[in-house]
N, C-alpha and C positions, 0 to 999 in steps of 0.2 A: 362454280368457282373457277375452275380452269387454270390457265397459265398464270395469272396474276397471283392466285392463292399459293400456287407451288413456288413461285419466286419469293413471296413473302415468307413462306415456310423455310425455304432454304436460306434466306437472309437471316432469319432468326436463329437457325441452327448454327450458322457461321459465327454470329455474334456470341452465342452461348459458348461455343467452342473457344473463341478468342478470349473471352472474359473468364473462362474457367467456371462458369456457373450459369444460372438462369438469368434471362433478361426479361424485364417486365415492360410493357408498353406504358405503365404508370409508375415511374420510379418513386414518386412521392408516397404513393400507397404501399409500395413494396417496403419502404423503410418502417412504415407503421405496422404493417402486417408481420414483419419479422422482428418487431421490438420485443425483447424478453426483459421484463423489469427485474427478474432474479439475476440477470447478468449485467446490469447497468453499473457504470462506474461508481455512482453514489452508494449502491448496495455493497459493492466490493470494498469500498473504503469503510463503510459501517461495519462489515463483517471483520475486516482487519483490525479496526479499533477495538471491537468487542473482544476479539481473540486476544489482543494485547492485554486488555483489562482483566480477562479471565485468567490469563497466564500470571499476571502480577498478583491477583487475589490468591491464587494457589500458592504462591511463593512469598506471601506477605511476611511470615515469621522469619524466613531466611533473609529477606531484604532488611527488615528492622534490625536483625542481628548484625548484618553487614554495616548498616548506617551507624549503629551504636559503636561497633568496633572502629569504624573510620573516625568517628568523633573522639573517641578516646585516644587513638593515636595522634590525632590533631592536637588535642589539649595537652597530651604529654610532650609532643615535639615543640609546641609553643611555650610550655613551661620551662623546658630545658633551654630553649633559645633565649628566653627573657633572663633566666638565671645566669647563663653564660654571659650575656650582654652586661648584666649588672655586676658580675664578679670582674670582668675585664675593665669596666669603667671605675670600679671602686678602688682598684689598685692593689689587689691581693697578690 
C-alpha cells in the first residue's frame, strides 16, 4: 500500500474534517444508505396533520359550543342592525 494509500487516507481525513462529517467515495449510495423514512418530510407532514385532527377531535364539543355562540351573536347583531335600519327608514 505504501505512500499512495497514506496520502489518500490523509486526504480523506482532511475532507471529513472540513465537511464536519464522513465523506463517502459513493455519494449517491450514501444518501440511500442514510435515508430514514421515519424522518422524511412526507411523514412529518402526515404526523403534523394527524396531530391537528386528534387535537380537534378531543376539543370537538368545545369547538361546537364556540361555533354556536358565534352564530347566535351574528344572528343577534344582524337582527338588531336590520331593525335599526328599518326604524330609521320608516321615520319614527
